[in-house]
VOVEXDREN-315732 format. One record per atom (N, C-alpha, C): residue in one letter; x, y, z. Coordinates in steps of 0.2 Angstrom, whole numbers, padded with zeros to 4 digits, always signed. Layout:
AXYZ;...
***
This chain:
M-0157-0325-0054;M-0155-0325-0061;M-0161-0320-0065;L-0167-0321-0062;L-0172-0317-0065;L-0171-0310-0064;L-0169-0308-0058;L-0168-0301-0056;L-0162-0298-0060;M-0157-0302-0061;M-0151-0300-0065;M-0153-0299-0072;G-0157-0303-0074;G-0159-0302-0081;G-0163-0296-0083;C-0166-0293-0077;C-0170-0287-0078;C-0166-0281-0078;E-0159-0281-0076;E-0155-0275-0076;E-0154-0273-0083;K-0153-0266-0084;K-0152-0263-0090;K-0147-0257-0089;N-0142-0257-0093;N-0137-0252-0092;N-0140-0245-0096;I-0139-0240-0092;I-0141-0233-0095;I-0135-0229-0096;T-0135-0226-0102;T-0130-0221-0104;T-0133-0214-0104;L-0130-0210-0099;L-0133-0203-0099;L-0129-0199-0104;D-0133-0195-0108;D-0131-0191-0113;D-0133-0184-0111;L-0130-0181-0106;L-0132-0174-0103;L-0131-0169-0108;P-0135-0164-0109;P-0134-0158-0113;P-0128-0154-0110;P-0124-0150-0114;P-0119-0146-0111;P-0123-0140-0107;P-0119-0139-0101;P-0122-0134-0096;P-0123-0127-0100;K-0127-0123-0097;K-0128-0116-0099;K-0121-0112-0097;P-0118-0108-0101;P-0112-0105-0098;P-0113-0100-0093;Y-0109-0100-0088;Y-0109-0095-0082;Y-0102-0093-0081;L-0102-0087-0078;L-0095-0085-0076;L-0096-0086-0068;V-0091-0090-0065;V-0091-0091-0058;V-0087-0086-0054;V-0090-0083-0050;V-0087-0077-0047;V-0086-0078-0039;Y-0080-0077-0036;Y-0080-0077-0029;Y-0075-0071-0027;G-0078-0066-0025;G-0074-0060-0023;G-0074-0059-0015;V-0068-0057-0013;V-0067-0056-0005;V-0064-0049-0004;V-0068-0046+0001;V-0065-0040+0003;V-0066-0040+0011;E-0060-0039+0014;E-0060-0039+0022;E-0055-0034+0024;P-0055-0032+0031;P-0051-0027+0033;P-0044-0028+0032;D-0041-0022+0030;D-0033-0021+0029;D-0031-0026+0024;S-0035-0029+0019;S-0032-0033+0014;S-0034-0030+0007;L-0030-0031+0002;L-0032-0030-0005;L-0038-0034-0007;I-0042-0032-0011;I-0047-0036-0014;I-0045-0042-0018;K-0048-0048-0018;K-0046-0053-0022;K-0052-0056-0025;V-0052-0058-0031;V-0058-0061-0035;V-0055-0067-0039;S-0059-0072-0039;S-0058-0078-0043;S-0064-0078-0048;L-0061-0078-0055;L-0066-0079-0061;L-0064-0085-0064;S-0070-0089-0065;S-0069-0096-0069;S-0075-0097-0073;R-0074-0102-0077;R-0080-0105-0081;R-0083-0111-0077;N-0090-0112-0078;N-0093-0118-0075;N-0091-0124-0079;S-0092-0130-0077;S-0091-0136-0081;S-0097-0141-0080;A-0096-0146-0084;A-0102-0151-0085;A-0102-0155-0078;Y-0107-0158-0077;Y-0108-0162-0071;Y-0103-0167-0070;F-0101-0171-0075;F-0097-0177-0075;F-0089-0175-0076;D-0088-0169-0077;D-0081-0167-0079;D-0077-0168-0073;P-0070-0169-0074;P-0066-0170-0068;P-0065-0164-0064;V-0064-0165-0057;V-0063-0160-0052;V-0056-0161-0049;D-0051-0157-0051;D-0044-0158-0048;D-0041-0151-0049;L-0035-0150-0046;L-0032-0143-0047;L-0030-0141-0054;N-0028-0146-0058;N-0027-0145-0065;N-0033-0142-0069;A-0039-0146-0067;A-0045-0144-0070;A-0048-0137-0068;V-0047-0136-0062;V-0048-0129-0059;V-0044-0124-0063;L-0038-0125-0063;L-0033-0120-0067;L-0035-0119-0074;N-0037-0124-0077;N-0039-0123-0084;N-0046-0120-0085;L-0050-0119-0080;L-0056-0116-0080;L-0056-0108-0078;L-0050-0106-0076;L-0049-0099-0074;L-0050-0095-0080;D-0053-0089-0079;D-0055-0085-0085;D-0051-0078-0084;Y-0047-0076-0089;Y-0044-0070-0089;Y-0046-0064-0094;R-0052-0065-0096;R-0054-0061-0102;R-0059-0055-0099;A-0059-0054-0093;A-0063-0049-0090;A-0059-0043-0087;T-0063-0037-0087;T-0060-0031-0084;T-0064-0031-0077;V-0061-0031-0071;V-0064-0032-0065;V-0062-0025-0061;I-0068-0022-0059;I-0067-0015-0056;I-0071-0015-0049;A-0067-0013-0044;A-0070-0012-0037;A-0070-0005-0036;S-0075-0003-0032;S-0076+0004-0030;S-0079+0005-0023;C-0078+0011-0020;C-0081+0012-0014;C-0080+0020-0012;L-0083+0022-0007;L-0082+0029-0005;L-0077+0030+0000;D-0073+0035-0001;D-0068+0037+0004;D-0071+0041+0010;S-0067+0043+0015;S-0069+0047+0020;S-0072+0054+0019;L-0071+0056+0013;L-0073+0063+0011;L-0079+0062+0006;G-0081+0056+0005;G-0087+0055+0000;G-0085+0054-0007;N-0079+0054-0009;N-0077+0053-0016;N-0076+0046-0018;T-0078+0044-0024;T-0078+0037-0026;T-0070+0035-0028;V-0068+0030-0025;V-0062+0027-0026;V-0063+0021-0031;V-0059+0021-0036;V-0060+0015-0041;V-0053+0011-0041;D-0054+0005-0041;D-0048+0000-0041;D-0049-0005-0047;T-0045-0005-0052;T-0046-0010-0057;T-0041-0015-0056;L-0044-0021-0054;L-0040-0027-0052;L-0035-0029-0058;R-0029-0032-0056;R-0025-0034-0061;R-0025-0042-0061;P-0025-0045-0067;P-0025-0052-0067;P-0018-0055-0065;L-0018-0061-0062;L-0012-0065-0060;L-0011-0070-0065;Q-0006-0070-0069;Q-0005-0076-0073;Q+0003-0078-0073;L+0004-0084-0075;L+0011-0086-0075;L+0015-0082-0078;P+0022-0081-0075;P+0024-0085-0070;P+0022-0082-0063;E+0018-0077-0062;E+0015-0075-0056;E+0009-0079-0055;F+0010-0084-0050;F+0005-0089-0050;F-0001-0086-0046;P-0008-0088-0048;P-0013-0085-0044;P-0013-0087-0037;I-0017-0083-0033;I-0017-0084-0026;I-0021-0090-0024;L-0019-0094-0020;L-0023-0100-0017;L-0025-0098-0010;Q-0031-0096-0008;Q-0033-0094-0002;Q-0040-0097-0001;Y-0042-0099+0005;Y-0048-0102+0007;Y-0050-0108+0002;W-0044-0111+0000;W-0045-0116-0005;W-0049-0114-0011;T-0048-0108-0013;T-0050-0105-0019;T-0044-0102-0023;V-0044-0102-0030;V-0039-0100-0034;V-0041-0093-0036;F-0038-0087-0033;F-0040-0081-0035;F-0035-0078-0040;N-0038-0076-0046;N-0034-0074-0052;N-0034-0067-0053;Y-0037-0063-0049;Y-0037-0056-0050;Y-0036-0053-0043;V-0032-0048-0042;V-0030-0044-0036;V-0031-0037-0036;G-0033-0033-0031;G-0033-0026-0031;G-0027-0023-0031;N-0026-0016-0032;N-0020-0012-0031;N-0020-0007-0026;K-0026-0005-0024;K-0026+0001-0019;K-0031+0001-0014;I-0037-0002-0015;I-0043-0002-0010;I-0041-0008-0005;R-0041-0006+0001;R-0041-0011+0007;R-0047-0011+0011;G-0050-0016+0013;G-0056-0017+0016;G-0056-0013+0023;Q-0062-0010+0025;Q-0063-0007+0031;Q-0070-0010+0034;H-0071-0010+0040;H-0077-0012+0043;H-0082-0006+0042;N-0088-0008+0041;N-0094-0003+0040;N-0094+0000+0034;K-0091-0002+0029;K-0091+0001+0022;K-0094-0004+0017;I-0097+0000+0012;I-0100-0004+0006;I-0095-0004+0000;Y-0095-0010-0003;Y-0090-0010-0009;Y-0094-0013-0015;H-0093-0010-0021;H-0096-0012-0027;H-0091-0016-0031;L-0094-0020-0035;L-0090-0024-0040;L-0093-0024-0047;R-0089-0023-0052;R-0092-0023-0059;R-0087-0027-0063;I-0090-0032-0067;I-0086-0037-0071;I-0088-0036-0078;V-0084-0034-0083;V-0086-0033-0090;V-0082-0039-0094;H-0085-0043-0097;H-0082-0049-0100;H-0085-0050-0107;P-0082-0052-0112;P-0085-0053-0119;P-0092-0056-0119;D-0093-0061-0114;D-0099-0065-0114;D-0104-0063-0108;H-0101-0059-0103;H-0105-0058-0097;H-0104-0051-0095;E-0109-0048-0091;E-0108-0042-0088;E-0111-0043-0081;I-0108-0041-0076;I-0110-0043-0069;I-0109-0037-0064;T-0113-0036-0060;T-0112-0031-0054;T-0114-0034-0048;A-0112-0031-0042;A-0113-0034-0036;A-0111-0029-0031;T-0115-0029-0025;T-0113-0024-0019;T-0113-0028-0013;T-0108-0027-0009;T-0107-0030-0002;T-0105-0026+0003;L-0107-0027+0009;L-0105-0024+0015;L-0100-0027+0019;V-0094-0024+0022;V-0090-0027+0027;V-0093-0025+0033;P-0096-0029+0037;P-0100-0027+0043;P-0095-0025+0049;P-0098-0022+0054;P-0094-0021+0060;P-0092-0027+0063;P-0087-0027+0067;P-0084-0034+0070;P-0089-0036+0075;S-0090-0042+0076;S-0092-0045+0082;S-0087-0050+0085;R-0087-0051+0091;R-0081-0054+0095;R-0084-0060+0099;M-0079-0065+0099;M-0080-0071+0104;M-0079-0068+0111;D-0082-0072+0116;D-0081-0070+0123;D-0075-0074+0126;S-0074-0081+0124;S-0069-0085+0127;S-0068-0091+0122;I-0062-0094+0123;I-0060-0100+0119;I-0057-0105+0124;W-0058-0111+0123;W-0055-0116+0128;W-0056-0123+0124;T-0052-0128+0127;T-0052-0135+0124;T-0053-0140+0130;R-0056-0146+0128;R-0057-0151+0132;R-0054-0157+0129;T-0050-0162+0133;T-0048-0168+0130;T-0053-0173+0128;R-0052-0177+0123;R-0057-0182+0122;R-0058-0187+0128;A-0053-0188+0132;A-0053-0192+0138;A-0058-0189+0143;A-0057-0182+0144;A-0062-0179+0149;A-0069-0179+0146;I-0070-0179+0140;I-0077-0179+0137;I-0080-0186+0138;Q-0076-0191+0137;Q-0078-0198+0138;Q-0080-0200+0145;Q-0075-0197+0150;Q-0077-0199+0157;Q-0083-0195+0159;Q-0084-0189+0157;Q-0090-0186+0159;Q-0096-0190+0157;S-0096-0192+0151;S-0102-0196+0149;S-0103-0203+0152;N-0097-0206+0153;N-0096-0213+0156;N-0091-0213+0161;P-0092-0212+0168;P-0087-0212+0173;P-0083-0218+0173;T-0085-0224+0171;T-0081-0230+0171;T-0077-0231+0165;A-0077-0226+0160;A-0073-0227+0154;A-0066-0227+0156;T-0062-0230+0151;T-0055-0230+0152;T-0051-0227+0146;P-0050-0221+0146;P-0047-0217+0140;P-0040-0220+0138;T-0039-0220+0132;T-0032-0221+0130;T-0027-0215+0130;R-0021-0216+0129;R-0016-0211+0129;R-0018-0206+0123;R-0020-0209+0118;R-0022-0204+0112;R-0028-0200+0114;D-0033-0203+0118;D-0038-0199+0120;D-0036-0193+0124;S-0031-0193+0128;S-0028-0188+0132;S-0025-0183+0127;E-0023-0185+0121;E-0019-0180+0117;E-0024-0176+0112;L-0029-0179+0111;L-0034-0176+0106;L-0039-0171+0110;V-0040-0165+0107;V-0045-0160+0111;V-0050-0158+0106;Q-0056-0156+0109;Q-0061-0153+0106;Q-0061-0145+0107;L-0061-0141+0102;L-0061-0134+0103;L-0068-0131+0104;Y-0069-0126+0109;Y-0075-0123+0111;Y-0074-0116+0111;Y-0080-0112+0110;Y-0080-0105+0111;Y-0087-0103+0114;R-0087-0097+0117;R-0093-0094+0120;R-0094-0088+0116;Y-0100-0086+0114;Y-0102-0080+0111;Y-0108-0077+0114;R-0107-0071+0116;R-0112-0067+0119;R-0115-0062+0114;D-0121-0064+0112;D-0124-0061+0106;D-0127-0054+0109;P-0127-0049+0105;P-0130-0042+0106;P-0137-0043+0106;Q-0140-0038+0110;Q-0148-0038+0110;Q-0151-0037+0103;A-0148-0033+0099;A-0151-0031+0092;A-0150-0038+0088;P-0156-0040+0085;P-0156-0046+0081;P-0152-0044+0074;G-0150-0050+0071;G-0148-0049+0064;G-0140-0050+0063;D-0137-0054+0068;D-0130-0055+0067;D-0129-0062+0064;Q-0124-0062+0059;Q-0122-0068+0056;Q-0114-0068+0056;V-0111-0074+0056;V-0104-0075+0056;V-0102-0081+0052;R-0096-0081+0049;R-0093-0086+0046;R-0086-0088+0049;V-0085-0094+0051;V-0079-0095+0055;V-0074-0100+0052;F-0068-0098+0052;F-0062-0102+0049;F-0057-0104+0054;T-0053-0109+0053;T-0048-0111+0058;T-0042-0113+0053;K-0036-0113+0056;K-0030-0116+0054;K-0026-0117+0060;S-0021-0122+0059;S-0017-0124+0065;S-0009-0125+0063;N-0005-0123+0067;N+0002-0124+0067;N+0005-0121+0060;S+0008-0125+0056;S+0011-0122+0050;S+0006-0122+0044;E-0001-0123+0045;E-0005-0123+0039;E-0006-0116+0037;V-0006-0115+0030;V-0007-0109+0027;V-0014-0107+0025;Q-0018-0112+0023;Q-0025-0111+0021;Q-0030-0111+0027;W-0034-0106+0027;W-0040-0106+0031;W-0045-0112+0029;S-0048-0115+0034;S-0053-0120+0032;S-0059-0120+0036;T-0064-0123+0034;T-0071-0122+0038;T-0074-0129+0039;A-0078-0129+0044;A-0082-0135+0046;A-0087-0136+0040;F-0091-0141+0040;F-0096-0142+0036;F-0101-0137+0036;N-0103-0135+0042;N-0107-0129+0043;N-0102-0123+0046;S-0101-0118+0041;S-0097-0113+0043;S-0100-0107+0045;V-0107-0106+0044;V-0110-0100+0045;V-0115-0101+0051;Y-0116-0095+0055;Y-0121-0096+0060;Y-0125-0089+0060;D-0131-0089+0063;D-0135-0083+0064;D-0138-0083+0071;D-0141-0078+0073;D-0143-0077+0080;D-0151-0078+0080;Q-0154-0082+0075;Q-0161-0082+0075;Q-0164-0085+0082;F-0160-0090+0084;F-0163-0094+0090;F-0160-0092+0097;F-0155-0088+0097;F-0152-0086+0103;F-0150-0079+0103;N-0154-0075+0100;N-0153-0067+0100;N-0153-0065+0107;G-0147-0061+0109;G-0146-0058+0115;G-0144-0062+0121;Q-0142-0069+0119;Q-0140-0074+0124;Q-0133-0075+0124;S-0131-0079+0129;S-0124-0081+0129;S-0124-0089+0127;I-0120-0091+0123;I-0121-0098+0121;I-0114-0101+0119;D-0113-0107+0121;D-0107-0111+0120;D-0107-0115+0113;F-0102-0115+0109;F-0102-0119+0103;F-0096-0124+0103;V-0096-0129+0099;V-0090-0133+0097;V-0088-0130+0091;L-0081-0129+0090;L-0078-0127+0084;L-0074-0132+0081;P-0076-0137+0076;P-0072-0142+0074;P-0066-0140+0069;R-0061-0144+0069;R-0056-0142+0064;R-0059-0142+0057;G-0057-0138+0053;G-0059-0137+0046;G-0058-0143+0042;K-0063-0145+0038;K-0063-0151+0034;K-0057-0151+0029;E-0056-0145+0026;E-0051-0144+0021;E-0044-0146+0023;A-0043-0146+0030;A-0036-0147+0033;A-0034-0155+0032;Y-0039-0159+0030;Y-0038-0166+0029;Y-0037-0168+0022;L-0037-0163+0017;L-0037-0165+0010;L-0030-0168+0008;F-0025-0166+0011;F-0018-0169+0010;F-0015-0172+0016;N-0019-0174+0020;N-0017-0177+0027;N-0020-0184+0027;D-0016-0189+0026;D-0018-0196+0027;D-0017-0199+0034;S-0014-0195+0038;S-0012-0198+0045;S-0018-0198+0050;T-0023-0194+0048;T-0029-0194+0053;T-0034-0198+0051;T-0037-0202+0056;T-0042-0207+0055;T-0049-0203+0056;F-0054-0207+0054;F-0061-0204+0054;F-0063-0203+0061;E-0060-0207+0066;E-0062-0206+0073;E-0059-0199+0076;E-0054-0197+0073;E-0051-0190+0075;E-0053-0184+0071;F-0058-0185+0067;F-0060-0180+0062;F-0063-0174+0067;G-0061-0168+0065;G-0063-0162+0069;G-0060-0160+0075;L-0055-0164+0077;L-0051-0163+0083;L-0044-0160+0082;F-0042-0156+0087;F-0035-0154+0087;F-0031-0158+0092;Q-0025-0156+0093;Q-0020-0160+0097;Q-0017-0156+0102;A-0015-0159+0108;A-0011-0155+0113;A-0005-0152+0110;G-0004-0146+0112;G+0002-0142+0109;G+0000-0138+0103;D-0005-0139+0099;D-0007-0136+0093;D-0008-0128+0095;T-0005-0124+0090;T-0007-0117+0090;T-0013-0116+0085;I-0018-0114+0087;I-0024-0114+0083;I-0026-0106+0082;D-0026-0104+0075;D-0028-0098+0073;D-0036-0098+0071;I-0040-0093+0073;I-0047-0093+0072;I-0048-0086+0068;K-0052-0087+0063;K-0055-0081+0060;K-0062-0080+0061;W-0064-0075+0064;W-0071-0074+0066;W-0074-0069+0062;A-0078-0070+0056;A-0079-0065+0051;A-0087-0064+0051;S-0089-0057+0053;S-0096-0055+0053;S-0097-0055+0045;I-0103-0057+0043;I-0105-0056+0036;I-0112-0054+0036;D-0114-0051+0030;D-0121-0049+0029;D-0126-0054+0028;R-0132-0053+0027;R-0137-0058+0027;R-0137-0062+0020;T-0135-0059+0015;T-0135-0062+0008;T-0129-0067+0009;G-0123-0065+0012;G-0118-0070+0012;G-0119-0076+0016;F-0123-0075+0022;F-0125-0080+0026;F-0130-0085+0022;L-0135-0082+0018;L-0139-0086+0014;L-0135-0090+0009;F-0130-0087+0006;F-0126-0090+0001;F-0123-0097+0003;W-0119-0096+0009;W-0115-0102+0012;W-0120-0107+0014;R-0126-0105+0017;R-0130-0110+0020;R-0134-0114+0014;S-0136-0110+0009;S-0139-0114+0003;S-0134-0118-0001;L-0128-0116-0001;L-0123-0120-0004;L-0121-0126-0001;A-0121-0126+0006;A-0120-0132+0010;A-0126-0136+0009;Q-0132-0134+0009;Q-0138-0138+0008;Q-0138-0141+0002;A-0136-0138-0004;A-0135-0140-0010;A-0130-0146-0011;A-0124-0145-0008;A-0119-0150-0008;A-0121-0156-0004;G-0124-0155+0002;G-0126-0160+0006;G-0132-0164+0004;G-0136-0161+0000;G-0142-0164-0002;G-0141-0169-0008;G-0136-0167-0012;G-0135-0172-0017;G-0140-0171-0023;G-0143-0177-0024;G-0148-0177-0030;G-0145-0179-0036;G-0139-0177-0037;G-0135-0179-0044;G-0139-0177-0050;P-0138-0180-0055;P-0141-0178-0062;P-0149-0179-0061;F-0151-0184-0057;F-0158-0185-0057;F-0162-0181-0052;G-0159-0178-0047;G-0162-0174-0042;G-0164-0167-0044;A-0168-0164-0040;A-0170-0157-0042;A-0164-0152-0041;Q-0164-0147-0046;Q-0159-0142-0046;Q-0159-0138-0040;P-0154-0138-0036;P-0154-0133-0030;P-0153-0126-0032;T-0156-0122-0027;T-0156-0115-0028;T-0151-0112-0023;V-0145-0109-0026;V-0141-0106-0021;V-0141-0098-0021;T-0142-0095-0016;T-0143-0088-0015;T-0137-0084-0018;T-0137-0079-0021;T-0132-0075-0023;T-0133-0067-0023;N-0128-0063-0023;N-0129-0056-0023;N-0126-0053-0030;L-0125-0058-0034;L-0122-0056-0041;L-0128-0055-0046;K-0128-0049-0049;K-0133-0047-0054;K-0130-0048-0061;A-0133-0052-0065;A-0130-0053-0072;A-0134-0049-0077;L-0131-0043-0079;L-0134-0039-0084;L-0134-0042-0091;R-0129-0046-0092;R-0128-0050-0098;R-0125-0057-0097;G-0127-0062-0100;G-0124-0069-0098;G-0127-0071-0092;G-0123-0075-0088;G-0125-0079-0082;G-0119-0078-0077;A-0122-0078-0071;A-0117-0078-0065;A-0119-0082-0059;L-0113-0085-0057;L-0114-0090-0051;L-0109-0087-0046;G-0110-0088-0039;G-0105-0086-0034;G-0107-0080-0029;L-0102-0077-0027;L-0103-0072-0021;L-0098-0067-0021;W-0100-0061-0020;W-0096-0055-0019;W-0096-0054-0011;A-0091-0056-0007;A-0091-0057+0000;A-0088-0052+0004;G-0091-0049+0008;G-0088-0044+0013;G-0087-0048+0020;Y-0081-0048+0022;Y-0080-0051+0029;Y-0077-0046+0034;G-0081-0045+0039;G-0078-0041+0045;G-0074-0045+0050;S-0068-0047+0047;S-0064-0052+0051;S-0061-0049+0057;V-0061-0054+0062;V-0057-0053+0068;V-0053-0059+0070;H-0047-0059+0072;H-0042-0065+0072;H-0041-0066+0080;Y-0041-0073+0081;Y-0039-0075+0088;Y-0034-0081+0087;R-0030-0082+0093;R-0025-0087+0093;R-0026-0091+0100;H-0026-0097+0099;H-0027-0101+0105;H-0022-0107+0105;I-0017-0107+0110;I-0012-0112+0111;I-0015-0118+0116;V-0015-0124+0113;V-0018-0130+0117;V-0012-0132+0122;P-0014-0132+0128;P-0009-0135+0133;P-0006-0142+0131;K+0000-0143+0132;K+0002-0150+0131;K+0001-0154+0138;
***
């Protein structure tokens, strides 16, 4: 009773956040440029699809540019996607601007300029040369259990669930970074594991095997999968893999964003610092202008 009598309710009255323009732009081989522009929101504001759609910002002029094979500058003014032409939902991001003529190519530099009534932002990114996986395979959960414990008695479900693996042979030159996506069967959206980026700092020039978990976003609208099956695929699945080489800034952005999201801290914690390549000439900017040197693979799990 004494302890309960010492409790005190605290009402937090947080000041409104500083206004930022939240930018996520993507350029990858053979695809038109896509950019998501939205406003930031307060810490305790709701986060759902309607809230995200209401935060989309259409008041900007978005311009991408690059050099062609003759050294001439090609300029692409992106067009806004508004109802009834619904914004593009990809990588679980709502893209509300799309390019008209520039398509990404490996080994090319792309510039972005955003002119907004309250913000002016520039950024530069590289679509790096492709790097490639060496091989892809799966093992059933039953086989993994029996390897660690020969007396284990796997269930039928253990024989249906599989862990995906891949082997990567890193080049001798240091400085390779990748971001990895997966989707399976009829899934439209690419999703990522909690750690989606890797660099060769600790295995430069070596061959190394990794586990590639099923992406976490694949479970957002799937109530049939239990926690014990998280990250696993199933026998008979057709798994598509996007292996995207990225530049150093892109690697640091995704790593620092994952650390900030996982570290928590809430309103009482230290404010995390997320790396970005956006330069705010006026106003504020959050996000990334991302070049993905994407290569695609498909693996069909045996039944």
